[in-house]
VOPAGU-2260 file (C-alpha; in pm, 1 decimal, decimal comma):
REM VOPAGU-2260
SITE   aa  ch    i         X         Y         Z
SITE  MET   A    0    8399,6   13505,8   11437,5
SITE  VAL   A    1    8087,3   13509,3   11244,8
SITE  LYS   A    2    7814,0   13775,8   11324,7
SITE  ARG   A    3    7515,3   13568,5   11370,7
SITE  ASP   A    4    7222,1   13809,8   11277,3
SITE  LYS   A    5    6898,0   13737,8   11125,3
SITE  LYS   A    6    7010,8   13684,7   10784,6
SITE  PHE   A    7    7290,7   13422,2   10920,3
SITE  GLU   A    8    7028,0   13233,4   11131,2
SITE  LEU   A    9    6780,7   13192,6   10829,9
SITE  LEU   A   10    7047,9   13062,0   10602,5
SITE  LEU   A   11    7171,9   12839,8   10882,5
SITE  LYS   A   12    6846,1   12710,7   10930,9
SITE  GLU   A   13    6800,1   12613,4   10539,0
SITE  PHE   A   14    7148,7   12463,8   10547,3
SITE  LEU   A   15    7074,1   12251,3   10805,9
SITE  GLU   A   16    6754,5   12141,7   10675,1
SITE  THR   A   17    6895,1   12047,3   10351,0
SITE  GLU   A   18    7254,6   11950,1   10425,4
SITE  GLY   A   19    7251,6   11854,9   10804,4
SITE  LYS   A   20    7227,6   11501,6   10741,2
SITE  ASN   A   21    7552,0   11479,5   10583,9
SITE  PHE   A   22    7732,4   11558,8   10919,0
SITE  PRO   A   23    7760,4   11357,4   11204,9
SITE  ASN   A   24    7629,9   11636,6   11452,4
SITE  ARG   A   25    7490,2   11972,4   11458,2
SITE  GLU   A   26    7801,6   12140,7   11574,4
SITE  ASP   A   27    8025,2   12004,9   11294,0
SITE  ALA   A   28    7736,0   12129,9   11026,6
SITE  ILE   A   29    7743,5   12473,6   11192,1
SITE  GLU   A   30    8121,8   12479,0   11165,8
SITE  VAL   A   31    8117,9   12397,4   10799,4
SITE  PHE   A   32    7823,0   12657,2   10733,3
SITE  GLU   A   33    8024,6   12931,3   10929,3
SITE  HIS   A   34    8318,2   12857,1   10684,1
SITE  ILE   A   35    8107,0   12890,2   10373,5
SITE  TYR   A   36    7936,7   13179,2   10505,0
SITE  ASN   A   37    8251,8   13368,5   10558,5
SITE  MET   A   38    8381,7   13284,9   10210,1
SITE  VAL   A   39    8054,5   13429,1   10066,8
SITE  LYS   A   40    8119,5   13729,7   10271,2
SITE  ASP   A   41    8460,4   13802,0   10177,4
SITE  GLY   A   42    8339,4   13795,7    9813,5
SITE  TYR   A   43    8403,0   13432,0    9704,7
SITE  ASP   A   44    8211,5   13342,3    9410,2
SITE  VAL   A   45    8003,5   13056,2    9495,0
SITE  ASP   A   46    7972,6   12869,1    9148,0
SITE  GLY   A   47    7946,3   12522,0    9284,9
SITE  PRO   A   48    7778,6   12467,4    9604,0
SITE  LEU   A   49    7898,2   12085,1    9644,6
SITE  GLY   A   50    8256,7   12202,9    9586,1
SITE  ASP   A   51    8236,9   12447,2    9853,0
SITE  ILE   A   52    8096,8   12214,4   10107,5
SITE  VAL   A   53    8396,3   11951,8   10032,0
SITE  ASP   A   54    8638,6   12259,6   10083,1
SITE  ALA   A   55    8457,5   12364,5   10390,7
SITE  ILE   A   56    8478,7   12019,2   10536,4
SITE  ASP   A   57    8839,7   11980,2   10435,4
SITE  ASP   A   58    8899,0   12306,0   10613,7
SITE  SER   A   59    8733,6   12222,6   10945,6
SITE  ASP   A   60    8864,4   12099,3   11268,8
SITE  MET   A   61    8656,4   11765,0   11230,4
SITE  SER   A   62    8851,1   11435,0   11285,7
SITE  VAL   A   63    8956,0   11243,1   10987,3
SITE  PHE   A   64    8674,0   10990,7   11036,2
SITE  ASP   A   65    8387,8   11245,5   11075,9
SITE  LYS   A   66    8522,3   11419,5   10761,1
SITE  VAL   A   67    8522,9   11056,0   10578,2
SITE  ASN   A   68    8137,5   11004,0   10714,7
SITE  ALA   A   69    8046,2   11369,3   10602,6
SITE  LEU   A   70    8199,2   11336,8   10246,0
SITE  LEU   A   71    8075,1   10968,3   10218,9
SITE  GLU   A   72    7702,0   11077,0   10263,8
SITE  LEU   A   73    7767,0   11368,6   10015,5
SITE  HIS   A   74    7917,9   11111,7    9764,9
SITE  GLU   A   75    7638,6   10883,0    9812,1
SITE  GLU   A   76    7391,9   11148,5    9713,4
SITE  ASN   A   77    7599,2   11286,4    9427,0
SITE  HIS   A   78    7767,2   11038,7    9227,9
SITE  SER   A   79    7505,4   10986,7    8923,5
SITE  GLY   A   80    7733,7   11174,2    8697,2
SITE  ILE   A   81    8028,1   10961,0    8750,6
SITE  GLU   A   82    7809,3   10647,3    8702,7
SITE  MET   A   83    7665,1   10776,2    8373,8
SITE  ALA   A   84    8012,5   10871,3    8235,7
SITE  ILE   A   85    8115,8   10492,0    8316,1
SITE  GLU   A   86    7778,8   10340,5    8152,2
SITE  LEU   A   87    7834,3   10547,2    7836,3
SITE  GLY   A   88    8200,8   10492,3    7818,1
SITE  GLU   A   89    8269,0   10863,5    7816,1
SITE  ASP   A   90    8533,3   11055,1    7982,4
SITE  ILE   A   91    8392,7   11271,7    8255,8
SITE  LEU   A   92    8699,0   11525,4    8203,4
SITE  TYR   A   93    8527,1   11642,6    7875,1
SITE  SER   A   94    8169,7   11702,2    8041,9
SITE  GLU   A   95    8040,2   12055,3    8017,3
SITE  SER   A   96    7855,5   11991,0    8350,4
SITE  ASP   A   97    7987,6   12173,2    8662,7
SITE  GLU   A   98    7813,1   11917,5    8871,7
SITE  ASP   A   99    8001,9   11635,5    8703,2
SITE  THR   A  100    8344,8   11800,7    8782,6
SITE  GLU   A  101    8212,8   11873,4    9159,0
SITE  GLU   A  102    8131,6   11501,6    9185,6
SITE  MET   A  103    8491,9   11407,8    9081,1
SITE  ILE   A  104    8640,0   11661,8    9325,9
SITE  LEU   A  105    8404,1   11521,9    9600,6
SITE  ALA   A  106    8508,6   11157,0    9528,9
SITE  ASP   A  107    8877,9   11236,9    9498,3
SITE  ALA   A  108    8858,8   11435,3    9847,9
SITE  LEU   A  109    8687,2   11128,8   10004,4
SITE  ALA   A  110    8959,0   10878,1    9870,4
SITE  GLY   A  111    9206,8   11096,1   10003,0
SITE  TYR   A  112    9064,7   11096,4   10343,5
SITE  TYR   A  113    9010,0   10704,6   10329,8
SITE  VAL   A  114    9396,2   10695,5   10290,8
SITE  LYS   A  115    9433,0   10924,4   10607,1
SITE  ALA   A  116    9219,0   10709,4   10796,4
SITE  GLY   A  117    9395,3   10375,5   10697,0
SITE  MET   A  118    9084,5   10273,7   10494,8
SITE  TYR   A  119    9297,8   10147,8   10205,4
SITE  GLU   A  120    9044,0    9889,0   10049,0
SITE  GLU   A  121    8771,6   10170,6   10033,6
SITE  ALA   A  122    9027,6   10399,6    9871,1
SITE  ALA   A  123    9114,4   10173,2    9616,7
SITE  LYS   A  124    8766,7   10096,8    9499,1
SITE  LEU   A  125    8710,6   10463,5    9469,3
SITE  TYR   A  126    9017,0   10540,4    9281,7
SITE  GLU   A  127    8956,9   10258,8    9063,9
SITE  LEU   A  128    8593,8   10421,3    9004,0
SITE  LEU   A  129    8737,8   10737,3    8916,7
SITE  LEU   A  130    8981,5   10593,9    8658,6
SITE  LYS   A  131    8704,0   10436,0    8464,7
SITE  ALA   A  132    8509,0   10752,9    8473,3
SITE  SER   A  133    8802,2   10947,3    8357,7
SITE  PRO   A  134    9047,2   10723,5    8158,2
SITE  SER   A  135    9265,4   11018,4    8050,8
SITE  ASP   A  136    9351,9   11041,7    8434,5
SITE  PHE   A  137    9385,8   11432,5    8411,2
SITE  SER   A  138    9403,4   11417,4    8815,7
SITE  GLU   A  139    9677,7   11142,8    8806,8
SITE  VAL   A  140    9459,4   10913,2    8997,2
SITE  THR   A  141    9693,6   10625,1    8880,7
SITE  ASP   A  142    9951,3   10736,1    9100,9
SITE  GLU   A  143    9720,2   10751,8    9397,3
SITE  LEU   A  144    9606,6   10391,0    9315,1
SITE  THR   A  145    9968,2   10263,6    9292,3
SITE  HIS   A  146   10040,0   10409,3    9617,0
SITE  VAL   A  147    9719,0   10231,9    9789,5
SITE  TYR   A  148    9814,2    9910,8    9655,5
SITE  VAL   A  149   10152,6    9962,6    9793,0
SITE  ARG   A  150    9996,2   10001,9   10142,0
SITE  LEU   A  151    9765,7    9718,8   10075,8
SITE  ASN   A  152   10089,3    9497,6    9966,6
SITE  ARG   A  153    9850,5    9293,6    9730,6
SITE  ASP   A  154   10063,6    9149,6    9443,3
SITE  ASP   A  155    9761,7    9036,4    9247,9
SITE  LEU   A  156    9623,5    9410,6    9255,9
SITE  MET   A  157    9925,1    9555,8    9173,1
SITE  ARG   A  158    9988,6    9319,8    8876,7
SITE  ASN   A  159    9663,2    9382,9    8722,1
SITE  HIS   A  160    9695,2    9759,9    8776,0
SITE  ILE   A  161   10020,3    9811,8    8597,6
SITE  LYS   A  162    9918,5    9609,6    8304,0
SITE  ARG   A  163    9669,9    9893,0    8207,1
SITE  PHE   A  164    9958,3   10150,8    8142,3
SITE  ASP   A  165   10319,0   10182,5    8029,6
SITE  TYR   A  166   10444,5   10178,1    8388,4
SITE  LEU   A  167   10815,5   10161,6    8266,0
SITE  GLU   A  168   10750,1   10518,2    8145,4
SITE  SER   A  169   10630,7   10642,8    8465,7
SITE  GLU   A  170   10896,4   10784,9    8728,8
SITE  PRO   A  171   10643,3   10776,1    9022,5
SITE  THR   A  172   10535,3   10431,6    8945,3
SITE  LEU   A  173   10860,2   10292,0    8936,3
SITE  LEU   A  174   10944,6   10451,8    9253,9
SITE  LEU   A  175   10646,8   10278,9    9417,8
SITE  LEU   A  176   10709,7    9948,7    9263,3
SITE  SER   A  177   11067,0    9947,5    9389,9
SITE  ILE   A  178   10910,8    9996,8    9747,5
SITE  PHE   A  179   10655,6    9747,3    9690,3
SITE  SER   A  180   10889,8    9492,0    9585,1
SITE  ILE   A  181   11079,7    9528,9    9899,1
SITE  ASN   A  182   10797,3    9498,9   10108,9
SITE  GLN   A  183   10716,1    9165,3    9925,5
SITE  GLY   A  184   11070,1    9036,9    9970,7
SITE  LYS   A  185   11129,2    9057,0    9600,6
SITE  PHE   A  186   11481,3    9234,3    9618,8
SITE  ASP   A  187   11569,4    9141,7    9238,9
SITE  GLU   A  188   11251,1    9290,7    9131,3
SITE  ALA   A  189   11317,3    9611,4    9322,3
SITE  HIS   A  190   11668,8    9626,7    9168,9
SITE  TYR   A  191   11506,0    9586,9    8827,4
SITE  TYR   A  192   11259,6    9871,0    8881,1
SITE  MET   A  193   11559,6   10103,6    9000,0
SITE  THR   A  194   11735,3   10024,3    8706,0
SITE  LYS   A  195   11456,6   10116,3    8488,5
SITE  LEU   A  196   11418,2   10440,9    8679,7
SITE  LYS   A  197   11792,6   10527,9    8616,5
SITE  GLU   A  198   11747,3   10479,8    8261,1
SITE  LEU   A  199   11454,2   10739,8    8254,6
SITE  ASN   A  200   11632,0   10985,2    8473,2
SITE  LYS   A  201   11986,9   11109,6    8455,8
SITE  TYR   A  202   11995,2   11228,9    8810,0
SITE  VAL   A  203   11965,1   10881,2    8946,0
SITE  GLY   A  204   12323,4   10807,1    8916,3
SITE  ILE   A  205   12394,9   10861,1    9303,5
SITE  ILE   A  206   12171,3   10580,4    9369,0
SITE  PHE   A  207   11851,7   10657,7    9560,4
SITE  LYS   A  208   11918,9   10803,4    9897,1
SITE  GLY   A  209   11592,3   10899,6   10086,7
SITE  GLY   A  210   11303,0   10703,9   10155,9
SITE  PHE   A  211   10937,8   10622,0   10140,8
SITE  GLU   A  212   10826,2   10970,2   10292,1
SITE  LYS   A  213   10973,7   11128,4    9985,3
SITE  VAL   A  214   10717,3   10936,9    9773,5
SITE  GLU   A  215   10430,4   11009,5   10004,7
SITE  SER   A  216   10528,0   11384,2   10004,2
SITE  PHE   A  217   10540,9   11372,4    9605,3
SITE  ILE   A  218   10202,9   11231,0    9593,7
SITE  GLU   A  219   10046,4   11450,7    9860,5
SITE  GLY   A  220   10221,3   11769,9    9700,5
SITE  THR   A  221   10386,3   11862,8   10037,2
SITE  LEU   A  222   10758,8   11856,3    9979,0
SITE  GLN   A  223   10818,1   12177,7    9821,5
SITE  ASP   A  224   10660,0   12529,3    9783,2
SITE  GLU   A  225   10414,3   12544,6    9504,4
SITE  LYS   A  226   10661,8   12775,5    9312,5
SITE  ASP   A  227   10947,7   12533,0    9335,2
SITE  LEU   A  228   10744,1   12239,8    9210,7
SITE  GLN   A  229   10689,1   12418,6    8886,5
SITE  LYS   A  230   11048,5   12346,1    8814,8
SITE  PRO   A  231   11123,9   12023,5    8634,4
SITE  GLU   A  232   11439,8   11940,4    8811,5
SITE  VAL   A  233   11275,3   11955,3    9152,4
SITE  PHE   A  234   11089,9   11615,9    9070,5
SITE  GLU   A  235   11418,6   11460,9    8939,6
SITE  MET   A  236   11636,6   11549,2    9222,8
SITE  HIS   A  237   11384,9   11491,3    9516,8
SITE  PHE   A  238   11190,0   11200,9    9424,3
SITE  VAL   A  239   11417,7   10998,6    9176,1
SITE  ALA   A  240   11774,2   11049,6    9281,5
SITE  ASN   A  241   11661,2   11063,2    9647,3
SITE  ILE   A  242   11442,1   10742,5    9691,7
SITE  ALA   A  243   11532,4   10404,1    9826,2
SITE  LYS   A  244   11875,9   10358,0    9999,1
SITE  ASP   A  245   11748,9   10420,3   10322,5
SITE  TYR   A  246   11457,8   10211,8   10306,2
SITE  LEU   A  247   11674,4    9924,0   10152,3
SITE  ILE   A  248   11918,8    9956,7   10444,3
SITE  SER   A  249   11647,4    9950,1   10707,2
SITE  LYS   A  250   11431,7    9664,8   10555,8
SITE  TYR   A  251   11675,9    9435,9   10395,9
SITE  HIS   A  252   12045,7    9510,6   10474,0
SITE  TYR   A  253   12006,0    9582,4   10837,7
SITE  GLU   A  254   11838,4    9263,3   10878,5
SITE  LEU   A  255   12138,3    9089,3   10765,8
SITE  LEU   A  256   12367,7    9278,3   10960,9
SITE  GLU   A  257   12155,9    9188,1   11267,8
SITE  LYS   A  258   12198,3    8821,1   11186,3
SITE  PHE   A  259   12577,9    8851,3   11128,0
SITE  TYR   A  260   12597,5    9028,5   11450,0
SITE  LYS   A  261   12432,2    8787,6   11682,0
SITE  GLU   A  262   12632,9    8522,9   11516,7
SITE  GLU   A  263   12969,0    8717,6   11586,1
SITE  ILE   A  264   12874,2    8781,5   11955,5
SITE  GLU   A  265   12751,9    8401,7   12014,1
SITE  LYS   A  266   13145,9    8333,8   11921,7
SITE  ARG   A  267   13242,4    8597,6   12176,9
SITE  VAL   A  268   13158,4    8406,7   12529,4
SITE  ILE   A  269   13216,8    8729,5   12723,1
SITE  LEU   A  270   12955,9    8914,3   12550,5
SITE  ILE   A  271   12690,6    8641,2   12624,8
SITE  VAL   A  272   12804,0    8654,4   12989,7
SITE  GLU   A  273   12752,7    9014,1   13000,1
SITE  GLY   A  274   12391,4    8957,6   12906,8
SITE  ARG   A  275   12443,1    9132,0   12545,2
SITE  LEU   A  276   12288,0    8845,3   12344,2
SITE  ASN   A  277   11956,4    8982,4   12339,1
SITE  ILE   A  278   12083,6    9335,0   12297,0
SITE  SER   A  279   11858,4    9613,4   12163,4
SITE  LYS   A  280   11880,3    9742,6   11806,2
SITE  GLU   A  281   11989,2   10086,6   11970,6
SITE  MET   A  282   12249,3    9964,3   12175,4
SITE  MET   A  283   12368,4    9717,4   11896,4
SITE  LYS   A  284   12407,7   10052,8   11670,5
SITE  GLU   A  285   12659,2   10178,2   11926,9
SITE  ASP   A  286   12874,1    9873,0   11953,4
SITE  PRO   A  287   13217,1    9855,3   11807,4
SITE  ILE   A  288   13137,8    9538,3   11633,7
SITE  PHE   A  289   12826,7    9650,1   11482,9
SITE  ALA   A  290   13014,7    9980,4   11353,2
SITE  GLY   A  291   13270,6    9765,7   11195,9
SITE  MET   A  292   13019,5    9559,2   11010,4
SITE  GLU   A  293   12795,9    9871,7   10922,9
SITE  ARG   A  294   13124,6   10023,2   10759,6
SITE  GLN   A  295   13183,6    9720,9   10540,2
SITE  LEU   A  296   12803,3    9692,0   10441,9
SITE  ASN   A  297   12811,1   10056,8   10325,7
SITE  LYS   A  298   13074,1    9962,1   10101,9
SITE  PHE   A  299   12848,8    9704,6    9940,7
SITE  ILE   A  300   12560,9    9955,9    9910,2
SITE  GLY   A  301   12785,8   10248,6    9799,0
SITE  ALA   A  302   12870,4   10004,2    9501,4
SITE  GLU   A  303   12502,7    9897,3    9450,1
SITE  LEU   A  304   12563,9    9525,2    9530,6
SITE  TYR   A  305   12235,5    9455,1    9670,3
SITE  ASN   A  306   12222,7    9086,5    9658,4
SITE  LYS   A  307   12417,1    8782,2    9560,2
SITE  GLU   A  308   12313,6    8783,8    9177,4
SITE  ILE   A  309   12463,5    9134,0    9147,2
SITE  ILE   A  310   12770,3    9050,2    9348,0
SITE  GLU   A  311   12833,4    8732,0    9116,0
SITE  SER   A  312   12825,5    8975,2    8771,6
SITE  TYR   A  313   13163,9    9087,9    8887,9
SITE  THR   A  314   13518,5    8924,4    8848,4
SITE  GLU   A  315   13713,7    8950,3    9163,0
SITE  LYS   A  316   13939,0    9192,3    9009,2
SITE  GLU   A  317   13646,3    9431,8    8907,8
SITE  LEU   A  318   13528,9    9383,5    9287,8
SITE  LYS   A  319   13829,9    9519,4    9436,6
SITE  LYS   A  320   13863,3    9806,9    9221,2
SITE  LEU   A  321   13525,5    9932,4    9381,9
SITE  GLY   A  322   13735,2   10017,2    9684,9
SITE  GLY   A  323   13731,8    9891,5   10013,8
SITE  ILE   A  324   13651,4    9520,0    9926,7
SITE  GLY   A  325   13978,9    9327,9    9999,1
SITE  ALA   A  326   14088,5    8971,9    9970,8
SITE  THR   A  327   13943,7    8900,2   10330,8
SITE  VAL   A  328   13590,7    9008,7   10228,9
SITE  ILE   A  329   13605,1    8824,1    9874,7
SITE  GLN   A  330   13693,9    8504,6   10058,5
SITE  ASN   A  331   13416,2    8530,7   10313,6
SITE  LEU   A  332   13188,7    8597,5   10009,8
SITE  LYS   A  333   13338,3    8265,7    9867,4
SITE  ASN   A  334   13249,3    8105,4   10192,5
SITE  ASN   A  335   12886,2    8198,5   10170,6
SITE  GLY   A  336   12852,0    8051,9    9822,6
SITE  VAL   A  337   12922,9    8339,8    9591,3
SITE  LYS   A  338   13057,8    8249,1    9256,0
SITE  PHE   A  339   13257,5    8531,0    9097,8
SITE  LYS   A  340   13250,6    8587,1    8719,1
SITE  LYS   A  341   13544,6    8427,3    8547,0
SITE  ASP   A  342   13808,6    8687,4    8431,2
């Protein structure tokens, strides 16, 4: 609790007069000021007041949308350095001005809160601005922007974005592109990106376990302790070898399973009589019929047989050697239009 003495009140009054307009209400402004006041009292060296205000807003108990509003007002008054760098075609990273650095920190914080608020269009515009101001991308805005384009699910934006850099050499980009392609229903493209990812990283031999949360955790930097993140193998093990298998199952394979399951129970009149035709997904997963289908499906997933084209790259003998795939399954695949490679 801050001791509100005469010095505190004088400084607070000055703060409210100069910065109060950047906050949705007086209470939030006072909360942020108290945070700054405590930092100074504890010996914090205030080299950049704008950066301290950003930190204080970030650490406050304000809602996400109130933080967006407060940061947006600050950004609207503090972006001249960014605009100048873009106009002159210079990289703001090499600016000797502390104010320029603080403007970038402010804009990056605002873009991050846009994402948290689900304001992806606004986040994309701001990240694009940051990339123009700092083409060297020291703060790795490229990955943040790729992440936002995944959220927007806009093919045109993503295609233009990946033309600007060598995305085939970027592990996080390939991870995100895999997920983006799945969202777009382009499973062949997803498999292509996964294959390229495996070429980059030796740990991806155990095909992509995990899910989208891992990608978000990487971008937000929250998956491991800071000391662990210094180890190069942490990224490889957690964010490459552990990516999209669960996502593929939930978004693609289980849709097919559900379709096959409904077709199966339509054949079994007793199940329809029992009212199980419109069974819930939860009940479906407990059904022994579904469980058998799921076991069979997992054999395909384990062998990375994600679509018809991949299956057709095998001969019948090669497929049988993968284990768990016998003559009956192969005949069913043929009945469904699969044409195996000739021996």
